[in-house]
C-alpha positions as CSV (number, residue, x, y, z in Angstrom):
1,X,-17.2,-1.7,17.4
2,X,-17.8,1.9,18.4
3,X,-14.8,3.5,20.2
4,X,-16.4,3.7,23.6
5,X,-17.6,0.0,23.5
6,X,-21.1,1.0,24.3
7,X,-22.4,-1.4,21.5
8,X,-21.4,-4.9,20.6
9,X,-19.0,-5.5,17.8
10,X,-20.5,-6.4,14.5
11,X,-18.8,-7.6,11.3
12,X,-18.5,-5.1,8.5
13,X,-18.7,-7.8,5.8
14,X,-18.3,-11.5,5.4
15,X,-15.8,-13.1,3.0
16,X,-14.8,-16.6,2.2
17,X,-11.2,-15.6,1.9
18,X,-8.8,-13.9,4.4
19,X,-9.1,-10.2,3.9
20,X,-6.7,-7.7,5.4
21,X,-8.1,-4.2,5.9
22,X,-5.6,-1.6,4.7
23,X,-7.4,1.7,5.3
24,X,-10.3,4.0,4.6
25,X,-10.9,6.8,2.1
26,X,-10.9,10.3,3.6
27,X,-14.7,10.4,3.7
28,X,-14.9,7.1,5.7
29,X,-17.2,5.5,3.1
30,X,-14.8,3.1,1.3
31,X,-12.5,0.5,2.9
32,X,-9.4,-0.9,1.1
33,X,-8.5,-4.5,1.6
34,X,-6.3,-7.1,0.1
35,X,-6.3,-10.9,0.3
36,X,-2.8,-11.5,-0.9
37,X,-4.0,-11.8,-4.4
38,X,-6.2,-8.9,-5.2
39,X,-7.1,-5.4,-4.0
40,X,-10.7,-4.7,-3.1
41,X,-12.8,-1.7,-2.2
42,X,-15.8,-2.2,0.1
43,X,-18.6,0.5,0.2
44,X,-19.8,1.0,3.7
45,X,-23.0,2.6,2.5
46,X,-24.4,-0.1,0.2
47,X,-22.1,-3.1,1.0
48,X,-20.9,-3.5,-2.6
49,X,-17.4,-4.8,-3.2
50,X,-15.3,-3.7,-6.2
51,X,-12.1,-5.5,-7.3
52,X,-9.4,-2.9,-8.1
53,X,-6.6,-5.1,-9.4
54,X,-8.4,-7.6,-11.7
55,X,-6.0,-9.6,-13.9
56,X,-2.8,-8.1,-12.4
57,X,-1.7,-11.1,-10.4
58,X,-0.8,-10.7,-6.7
59,X,-1.5,-7.2,-5.4
60,X,-1.1,-6.2,-1.8
61,X,-0.4,-3.2,0.5
62,X,-2.7,-0.5,-1.0
63,X,-2.1,3.0,0.2
64,X,-4.2,6.0,-0.8
65,X,-2.6,9.4,-1.6
66,X,-3.3,12.2,0.8
67,X,-5.5,13.9,-1.8
68,X,-7.4,10.7,-2.4
69,X,-6.7,10.7,-6.2
70,X,-4.0,8.0,-6.4
71,X,-3.4,4.5,-5.0
72,X,0.0,3.1,-4.5
73,X,0.4,-0.7,-3.9
74,X,2.8,-3.7,-4.3
75,X,2.0,-5.8,-7.3
76,X,3.7,-8.9,-8.7
77,X,5.6,-8.2,-11.9
78,X,7.8,-10.9,-13.5
79,X,9.8,-12.4,-10.7
80,X,9.2,-10.0,-7.8
81,X,6.9,-7.4,-6.2
82,X,7.2,-3.9,-7.6
83,X,5.6,-0.6,-6.5
84,X,2.8,0.7,-8.7
85,X,0.6,3.8,-8.7
86,X,-2.8,4.0,-10.4
87,X,-5.6,6.6,-10.5
88,X,-8.2,6.2,-7.8
89,X,-11.0,5.2,-8.1
90,X,-10.0,4.7,-11.8
91,X,-10.1,4.1,-14.6
92,X,-6.5,4.3,-15.7
93,X,-3.4,2.2,-16.1
94,X,-1.0,1.3,-13.4
95,X,2.4,3.0,-13.5
96,X,5.5,1.3,-12.1
97,X,7.4,3.4,-9.5
98,X,10.1,1.0,-8.3
99,X,12.9,-0.3,-10.6
100,X,14.3,-3.3,-8.7
101,X,11.3,-4.4,-6.7
102,X,9.6,-3.1,-3.6
103,X,7.1,-3.6,-0.8
104,X,4.8,-1.5,1.4
105,X,4.5,1.9,-0.2
106,X,3.8,4.9,2.0
107,X,2.9,8.4,0.8
108,X,4.5,11.5,2.4
109,X,2.1,13.8,4.2
110,X,2.1,16.3,1.2
111,X,1.7,13.5,-1.4
112,X,4.9,14.4,-3.3
113,X,7.0,11.4,-2.3
114,X,6.5,7.6,-1.9
115,X,8.7,5.6,0.4
116,X,8.9,1.8,0.1
117,X,11.1,-1.1,1.1
118,X,13.4,-2.5,-1.6
119,X,12.9,-6.1,-2.7
120,X,14.9,-8.8,-0.9
121,X,15.3,-12.5,-1.2
122,X,17.5,-15.4,0.0
123,X,20.4,-14.2,-2.1
124,X,20.0,-10.5,-1.1
125,X,18.6,-10.5,2.4
126,X,19.2,-6.8,3.2
127,X,16.6,-4.3,2.3
128,X,16.8,-0.5,1.9
129,X,14.3,2.2,2.5
130,X,13.7,3.8,-0.9
131,X,12.1,7.1,-1.8
132,X,10.9,8.5,-5.0
133,X,9.5,11.9,-5.9
134,X,6.0,12.0,-7.4
135,X,4.1,14.8,-9.2
136,X,0.4,14.2,-9.3
137,X,-0.9,17.0,-11.4
138,X,-2.9,16.4,-14.6
139,X,-0.3,13.7,-15.5
140,X,1.5,11.4,-13.1
141,X,5.3,12.1,-13.1
142,X,7.7,9.8,-11.3
143,X,11.3,10.6,-10.4
144,X,14.2,8.2,-10.0
145,X,14.1,6.0,-6.9
146,X,16.8,6.9,-4.3
147,X,18.3,4.4,-1.8
148,X,18.3,5.3,1.9
149,X,19.3,3.4,4.9
150,X,19.4,-0.4,5.1
151,X,18.2,-3.1,7.4
152,X,16.9,-6.7,7.4
153,X,13.3,-6.5,6.5
154,X,11.2,-9.6,6.6
155,X,7.9,-9.7,4.7
156,X,5.2,-9.0,7.3
157,X,1.5,-9.6,6.6
158,X,-1.0,-8.2,7.1
159,X,0.8,-5.2,8.6
160,X,3.8,-3.3,7.4
161,X,6.9,-3.2,9.6
162,X,7.4,0.6,9.1
163,X,5.4,3.8,9.0
164,X,6.3,7.3,8.1
165,X,5.7,10.3,10.4
166,X,4.4,13.6,9.1
167,X,7.9,15.1,9.5
168,X,9.5,12.5,7.3
169,X,11.1,10.3,10.0
170,X,10.4,6.5,10.1
171,X,9.1,4.2,12.7
172,X,10.5,0.7,12.0
173,X,9.8,-2.6,13.7
174,X,12.9,-4.8,13.8
175,X,12.9,-8.5,14.6
176,X,16.3,-9.6,16.1
177,X,17.2,-13.2,16.1
């Protein structure tokens, strides 16, 4: 729907599966989405849909780098979700960023850091905000993940329970029981 509601809402595209929109490219022409299994890219100009994570298993939470050249996302690997980065729009391999699992990657405003939530499960219910330095020159260079503050993070779909402000601070949604 247009922002001033002067026209009726109309669907962008139809899908036989639940699709969770994740964000637009900087030019507003391509929409990222995930359906809990794969990442897709919808072209607003011609309506074509491209699958970005074919054959990788579950892939969710895509996040485009500020320069539009890299995509971070959560992907299933072994027995848990991990954080990966791949060239956008491709081609190129995915590179693992997290070591002990992770959800919901967020790029820093300058594109030199990714924050994410550490993996948790029934045995380890506490999560930590993690950060890792990223160099995105001709080659992708990934630093060592560093642990930040902790809190109880429950998986939340389709939206993340945190976001990162331009100054590096975090906004976190906490569910108290």
